C-alpha positions in Angstrom: 114.7 182.1 103.0 111.2 180.9 104.0 109.4 178.1 102.0 106.1 179.8 101.0 104.3 176.4 100.7 104.8 176.0 104.5 104.1 179.6 105.5 101.1 180.2 107.8 97.8 181.4 106.4 95.5 183.6 108.4 97.7 183.7 111.6 97.5 181.4 114.5 94.3 179.7 115.8 94.6 178.4 119.4 98.3 178.1 119.1 98.3 176.1 115.9 99.2 177.5 112.5 97.6 176.4 109.2 100.0 176.1 106.4 99.0 176.6 102.7 99.6 173.0 102.1 97.2 171.9 104.8 94.7 174.4 103.7 94.9 173.2 100.0 94.6 169.6 101.1 91.5 170.5 103.1 89.9 172.3 100.0 90.7 169.4 97.7 89.2 166.9 100.2 86.0 169.0 100.5 85.8 169.4 96.7 86.2 165.6 96.3 83.5 164.9 98.9 81.0 167.4 97.3 81.7 165.7 93.9 80.9 162.2 95.2 77.9 162.9 97.4 75.3 163.3 94.6 76.1 159.7 93.5 75.2 158.2 96.8 71.5 157.5 95.8 72.9 155.7 92.7 74.9 153.4 95.0 71.7 152.7 97.0 69.9 151.8 93.8 72.6 149.2 92.8 73.4 147.8 96.2 70.2 148.0 98.2 68.7 144.7 99.2 65.8 143.5 97.0 62.4 144.4 98.5 60.2 141.5 99.1 57.0 142.0 97.1 53.8 141.2 98.9 51.7 140.0 96.0 48.7 138.8 98.0 45.2 139.3 96.7 44.0 142.8 97.6 40.5 144.2 97.4 40.6 147.5 95.4 37.0 148.4 94.7 33.5 147.3 93.9 31.8 147.2 90.5 29.2 149.7 91.7 32.0 152.2 92.6 33.6 152.5 89.1 31.1 153.6 86.5 31.5 152.6 82.8 34.2 154.8 81.2 35.8 155.9 84.4 39.1 155.2 86.0 40.2 155.1 89.7 43.6 155.1 91.3 44.7 152.3 93.6 48.0 151.0 95.0 49.1 147.4 94.4 50.9 145.4 95.7 51.7 147.9 98.5 50.9 151.5 99.3 53.9 153.3 98.0 53.8 155.9 95.2 55.6 153.6 92.6 52.8 151.1 93.2 50.2 153.5 91.9 47.9 151.8 89.4 44.8 152.5 87.4 41.5 150.5 87.4 39.5 151.4 84.3 35.9 150.3 83.6 36.0 150.1 79.8 33.2 151.5 77.6 31.4 149.0 75.4 33.2 150.5 72.4 36.7 150.0 74.0 35.8 146.5 75.1 34.5 145.5 71.6 37.5 146.9 69.9 40.0 145.3 72.2 38.3 141.9 71.9 38.2 142.2 68.1 42.0 142.9 68.2 42.8 140.2 70.6 43.9 142.6 73.4 41.6 141.3 76.0 43.9 138.9 77.9 43.9 141.0 81.1 40.2 142.1 81.0 37.8 140.9 83.6 34.1 141.8 83.3 35.0 145.0 81.4 37.7 146.1 83.8 41.4 146.4 83.2 44.2 147.5 85.6 47.7 148.9 84.8 50.6 150.1 86.9 51.0 153.8 86.2 54.8 154.2 86.4 56.4 154.9 83.0 58.8 152.3 81.7 61.2 155.1 80.4 62.4 156.9 83.4 60.0 155.9 86.2 57.8 159.0 86.0 54.1 158.7 87.1 51.8 158.7 84.1 48.6 160.7 84.0 45.1 159.3 84.3 43.8 157.8 81.0 42.1 160.2 78.7 40.1 158.3 76.1 42.2 155.4 74.9 45.6 156.8 75.9 47.7 157.2 79.0 50.3 160.0 78.8 53.6 160.3 80.7 54.2 164.0 80.7 57.9 163.7 81.6 59.1 162.8 78.1 55.9 162.4 76.1 55.5 158.6 76.4 52.1 157.5 75.2 50.5 154.1 76.2 47.3 152.4 75.2 44.8 152.6 78.1 43.4 149.1 77.5 46.6 147.0 77.4 49.4 149.4 78.3 51.3 148.9 75.0 53.6 151.8 73.9 51.9 153.9 71.2 54.6 156.7 71.0 57.6 158.2 72.7 60.7 156.8 74.4 59.3 154.1 76.7 60.9 150.8 75.7 58.2 148.4 77.1 54.5 148.3 77.9 53.2 149.2 81.3 52.9 146.3 83.8 49.4 144.8 84.1 47.5 144.0 87.2 45.5 140.8 87.0 42.0 141.2 88.4 39.4 138.9 89.9 35.7 140.0 90.3 33.7 138.2 93.1 30.5 137.3 91.4 28.3 137.4 94.5 29.4 140.8 95.9 30.9 142.6 92.9 34.1 143.2 94.8 37.2 143.7 92.5 40.5 142.2 93.7 44.0 142.7 92.4 45.7 139.3 92.3 49.0 139.6 90.5 51.4 142.1 89.0 52.5 141.0 85.5 55.8 142.7 84.8 58.1 144.8 86.9 57.2 148.3 88.1 59.2 150.8 86.1 60.5 148.2 83.8 57.3 147.0 82.1 56.5 143.6 80.9 57.4 141.4 77.9 55.2 142.0 74.9 
């Protein structure tokens, strides 16, 4: 009597027979590989070497190029998408309200800058509308003046970018990132 677990499947290929046992081992191996592959990026996240941050001062604009009440996008400290930040020239009303509430620690000459990556799941937030920044991925809502969480799932405020304005030329420089991109800053 023939052991069916060792009987050939599909005939002979170049003089070699493929048994059911070999075929099943092959299928199980492929299935295990296809199950593990999606987790490879997670391993990269945990074991990748830390990226050296280049936090040198960087010119981002000039006072004349950002009218009152407008926002521009810039990248700091580098040029990658997760380093996307907003420079907002506050309106007199926003400025007065923030100063009255003591939320003006990061303001320089009516300007404020925030990193735009949500502290919930690293989604890019939309440009500020009025006094709010919205992360459309899960409905996170941040204050456009100081990046504090107003509503939604984000656990921490957006990182701030310290600014310096050159008095002679009006050039605006990003000088420091306060907090960690995607993880926010301490309140």
